[in-house]
N, C-alpha and C positions, 0 to 999 in steps of 0.2 A: 679316898680309897687308896690303899697301899698295895704294893706287890710283895709277895712272900715266896721264898724258896722252900720247897718241901723236898727233903731227901729221906730215903728209907732203905733199910736193909731187911729184906724178908727172908727169914732164916729157915722156915719149915718147907722142905721140898714137897712139891706136889700139892700145896695148899691153893685153894681157890681164893684169889684176892679181888674178885669182881666187884664186891661192895666197896673196897678201897678205891678202885679205879672209877667206879660210878660216882662216888662222892667227890673225887678230885675233878671229874668231868662236869660236876654240877657248878663249879666255879668257872669264871672267865679264866682261861689257862693256856699255857703252852707246855709241851712235854718234850724239852730239847734233848734229854738223855734218858737212858733206860730207867734209872731210879731217881730221876730229878724232874720235878714239876715246878712251874712258877705260876702262881695264882694271883688274882686280884680279889681283895676282900676289905670290908669295913671292920672286920673282927680283929682281935688281938692275936698275937702268936700263941699264947696259952690257950685261947678259945679254939683256935684251929687245931692245935696239938690234941686237945682233949676230944674234939670231934673226930679226928682221924684215928686216934688210938683205939677207938671202939671198933674199928674196921680191920685191925691187925691182931696178930697173936702176941701174947705177953712177952715172948722172947725176941720179937722183932725190934728193930731200932727205928726211930723216927726223929727227924730234926726239922724244925721250922724256924726260919729267920726272915726278918724284914729286909727287903732288898733296897738299899739306899744308893748304891753305886755299882756299876758292872762294866765288865769288858768281856769279850767273847772271841772265840776262834771257831770257824767252820759251822756256825749256826746258819740256818736258812735265812734268806732275806725276809721271809714272812715272820720268822721268830724275832729277828732283829727289829722289824717294824713294830711288832707287838710290844716289845720291851721299850721302845722309844715313846710309845703312847703314854699319856698321863693317866 
C-alpha cells in the first residue's frame, strides 16, 4: 500500500464539494492542510485521479502524487505518527 498526496484547487465559489470530501474520507487519510490530503491506497495515481475528478467541476484543479519522502513543519503529532506508519 502506498501513500498519495492529493492537492486541489476548487474554483467555483459556493459549490458543494461534499462528494469529494466523502470520497477522500473513504480512504485511510490525514488532512494536514486545507486543500491537501494524504491517503493510503493500493491503486495507482491515475486511478485515484480519475476517481476523484468525477467529484469536482471541470474547471477545478487536481494533483495526485505518490509520497516517497517527506519532511514537515507544524503538523500535529498524530499526523506525523500516521505518516511514519507503513
